[in-house]
C-alpha positions in Angstrom: 2.3 19.5 5.1 2.6 15.9 3.8 -0.6 13.9 4.0 -1.3 10.3 3.0 -4.8 9.0 3.3 -5.5 5.3 2.7 -8.8 3.8 1.8 -10.4 0.7 0.3 -9.9 -1.8 3.1 -12.6 -4.2 4.3 -13.6 -7.7 5.0 -13.1 -10.2 2.1 -13.3 -14.0 1.8 -10.2 -16.0 1.1 -9.5 -15.9 -2.7 -11.1 -12.5 -3.0 -9.8 -9.2 -4.1 -9.5 -5.6 -2.9 -8.0 -2.5 -4.2 -6.4 -0.1 -1.8 -5.8 3.6 -2.6 -3.6 6.2 -1.0 -4.2 9.8 -1.8 -1.2 12.1 -1.3 -0.9 15.8 -0.8 1.6 18.4 0.4 4.5 17.4 -1.7 5.4 16.8 -5.4 4.0 13.3 -5.6 5.5 12.5 -9.0 9.0 13.0 -7.7 8.9 10.3 -5.0 8.8 6.6 -4.8 5.9 5.2 -2.9 5.6 2.1 -0.7 3.0 0.0 0.9 3.6 -1.7 4.3 1.3 -3.8 6.5 1.2 -4.7 10.1 -0.7 -7.8 11.4 -1.7 -8.0 15.1 1.2 -8.8 17.3 3.7 -8.5 14.5 6.1 -5.9 13.3 5.3 -3.7 10.3 6.5 -5.3 7.1 7.3 -3.9 3.7 4.9 -5.1 0.9 5.7 -3.2 -2.3 7.5 -0.2 -3.8 6.9 1.8 -7.0 9.3 4.3 -8.5 8.4 7.9 -9.0 7.4 7.6 -12.6 5.9 4.1 -12.1 8.3 2.3 -14.3 9.7 0.1 -11.6 8.1 -2.1 -9.0 9.3 -4.5 -6.3 7.4 -6.9 -4.1 7.8 -8.9 -1.0 8.1 -12.6 -1.7 4.9 -13.2 0.3 2.8 -11.1 -2.1 4.6 -11.4 -5.5 2.3 -12.6 -8.2 -0.8 -11.7 -6.2 -0.5 -8.0 -5.5 0.1 -5.2 -7.9 1.3 -1.7 -7.0 0.5 1.2 -9.4 0.2 4.9 -9.4 -1.6 7.8 -11.1 0.6 10.9 -10.9 -2.1 13.0 -12.3 -4.3 12.1 -9.3 -1.5 12.0 -6.7 -2.7 8.5 -5.8 -0.9 5.1 -5.4 -2.8 1.9 -5.5 -2.4 -1.7 -4.3 -4.5 -4.3 -6.1 -4.7 -7.4 -4.0 -5.9 -10.7 -5.6 -6.1 -14.2 -4.3 -6.2 -13.0 -0.7 -5.3 -15.3 2.1 -6.1 -15.1 5.8 -2.4 -14.3 6.5 -2.8 -11.1 4.5 -5.0 -9.8 7.3 -3.4 -6.6 8.6 -3.5 -2.8 8.6 -2.1 -1.5 5.4 -0.1 1.7 5.3 1.3 3.8 2.4 4.6 5.5 2.9 7.0 7.9 1.3 10.4 9.2 2.4 11.5 12.9 2.0 14.8 14.2 3.3 15.3 11.0 5.2 12.0 11.3 7.0 9.3 8.7 6.7 5.7 9.8 6.3 2.8 7.4 7.0 -0.9 7.4 6.5 -3.4 6.3 9.2 -3.8 2.9 7.6 -6.7 0.9 6.3 -7.8 -2.5 7.8 -7.9 -5.5 5.6 -9.4 -8.7 7.0 -9.5 -11.9 5.1 -11.8 -14.4 6.6 -14.7 -16.7 5.7 
């Protein structure tokens, strides 16, 4: 069965950095695009970034472009989100996602809190 397990969240001061990881299993990881989403308290889940199956293409939400970098290691079945210049408004639970046969799979999420 498909499993996505996020890690790497935590408490960081404004301007700091974190790297999130998402370990995938149960499917041919290298064949699927991967995405990161986030959900802040009281808000809807929003898309953050996408990376193509081979890693050659990436897209970002306007709110994170230039600060966040999505990457993947297909040998390790892992997708990453490097987050720099963090702002309080980046505080959210971050989820990785993939879609297979029109079905969305989600991890359990990892909490990122940006506060002084």
